[in-house]
N, C-alpha and C positions, 0 to 999 in steps of 0.2 A: 803704366797707363796711358790709354790716348789723350791728347788735349785738343780742344776744340779752340778755333781760333775764333774770337768776337769782335776784332779789331773793325772799326769804322761802322758799328751798327750802335746807332743813337737813338733812335726812336723805337719806344717800347712795343708800339703797334707794329713792328716791322714783320713781314713773313718769315724773314730768316730766323729772327730771334724766337718767334713761334714754334719753329721748327726745331731749333736748337733745346729749346727747354722740354719738349715733348721727348726729345729723343733721352734727355737726362732724367726724366721721370720715368719711362719707360726702363731705362738703365737701373735707376734704383728699384724699382718693382722685382726686375729679374733677378737682383742680388738677394731679395727676401724671399724668393720662393724656394722651398728645400729643394736641396741637390737629390734625394731620393725619390721625390714625388713620381709617380707612373705618368707615363707621356699617354698613354691610353687607357680608358677604363678598363678595370680589372672585372673578367666575368666572374659571377658566383662559383664557388667550388663544386657546388651540387650539378650545375649545368653539365650534361654528358658532351663529351669531346666528339663524339661519333654517334650516328643515328643508331637507336636500339634494334637489336637482332630480333627478326621475326620469326618466332619458332613456328614449324609446320604443325598444321592442326592433326591429332590423331583421331582417326574414325573408331567407334567402339568395337571390339572384337565380338565375335558371334560368342552366345552363351553357350556352354557345353551341354549337349544333351543329357537328360538325367537319365541314369540306367534305371531300368524298371525294377520294382521290389520283387524278390522273391519269396514264394510262398511256401511253408509246408504245412502239411493239415490236410483234413477232407475237405473234398469240392462236390457240392451237388449241382445237377443241372436237372431243372425241369423243364418239360415241353409238353404239347398237347397235339393232337391231331384226330382225325375223322376217321372212324372204323365203321363200314357197312358189312352186314350180315343178314343172311337169310333163316338163322336160328332165331327161335322164338324165346331161348333163354333170356331170363331176367337179367338185370345188371348186379343183382346179389349171387345168381348162379355163376354168372361169367367170372366174378371176383373171387369165389371161391372155388374156381376151376372145375365145377359141375358139368359144365356146357358141352355139347357135342365137339369132340375133336380137341378140347383143351385150348381154347381162344387166348384166355391169358396166357398161357406157357408160350403159344406159338407169338403173342405181341411181346414177351419180355425176350425171347430168343432172337427175333428179328433185332430187338432194339440193341442187345449184346453184341450181335454179329456186326452191325454198322459201328459201334462203338470201338471194338477191338480192331476192326479194319482201318479207321481212321486213326487210332492211337500207335498201330505198327507203322503206318505210313509216316506219322510226324513226330513219333516218340519212340524209337526203335529200342530194343531191349538194351541193357546196360553194357554188355559185351561189344555191340557193334559202335554205340556211341563213344564208349572210351578210347576207342582206336582213332576216331575222328577229331574226340576233344583233347585227346593226349593229358596235358598237365590241367586242363580246367575242371572245375567242380562238375561232378557227374549229377545230371538231372533226371529225376524219374517221375511217370506218371503210372499209376496202377490202377486197373478196375476193380471194383469191388462188387458192387451188386447193381440190377435193375428192379424197380418196383412200378406196378400199377396200382395207383393211388385213389383214383376216383374215374368213375363212368356215368356219363350223363346220356339218358336213352332219349332218341328224338330231338337231340339238339342240335342238329345241324341239316341242312337241305340236301337232298339226294334225288330229287325228282329229274333233274336234267341230265343225270349220270346214265341212263339206260339201264337202270337197275331193276329188279322184279318187284313187282307192286308190293310184295310182302316185307320188302327189306326194311331192316331198322337201322338206324344210325347212331352210334354213341360217340359223344367226345370223351377221348381216351386220357387222362391225366397221368404222365409218367415221369419217373425220376432217373437219373443215372448218378450212381456214386463212385467217384474216384480218390483216390490217394494221392497227395503231391508232396514232392521232397525237392526244395529248393528250385520251383518252377515258378513261371509267370502264370498267375491265377487267371487272369483275364483274358490273356490270350488261349490258354487251354481250355476256357469255357466257350469262347468264341469258336475255336477250331472244330469241338465236338457238336456243338448245337448246330452250326453251319452244315456239317456233314449230316446228321439227322434229318433236318429240313431238307437236304438235296436229296436223301433218299427217299423222303416220301413224294416228292414232285415228280422223282425220273421212274419210280416203279419199283426199284430195288428192295424197299423195305417189305412190300406187297409181296415180292417173289420168294422171298425168306419165310413170310409169315402165312401164307396161305398152302404151303406145302401140306400134304396130308389131308384129311376130313375136318378141317377146322371151322368150316363155313364161313370164313372170312371171305369178302366177295368183292372188298375196296378198300383202301386207305388213300387218305387224301390230307 
């Protein structure tokens, strides 16, 4: 061990003696410190050694569009229109088809003709659809019947249509019955109804209905 020379130090208040004693006390303290004590504070084991990794935010994917529900069964399409006639037949006579020229049958024929036309354009026969759809399920729409359910006399305004003064107007209530097999019911309904309403406004319905001596002079 190292020796400290204190020869010649007689005064207890000597600075030299104070320094020597301080060094001895520090040496004794260091001898008592455990040799395995860490020289720096130990970080908690739970503290992360690196910065946390931020994950990219994922935007929600678009929800898949639900397929329309296919329907099998009967579908009835109801619609109304105005019919002008110069016949003096009553509503009951027209409905019984006792009127001149058979107005009821003429109206039903026109409705059937327009319906079959739109079905042929949008829902072709099964053999043609089978070639186009290949292995997909075959969809069909079949025309059944047309009915005239009600006639309301003088229920509509015809004064501005340049019609004869003796013309009568009837509100005609009609229905078309179809049979669907694995079809979109709402789509078929809207397609057929739109075609019928278009035929009333563009005159194609009237051109079919007024053929012969029906005494039908206007459709609106």
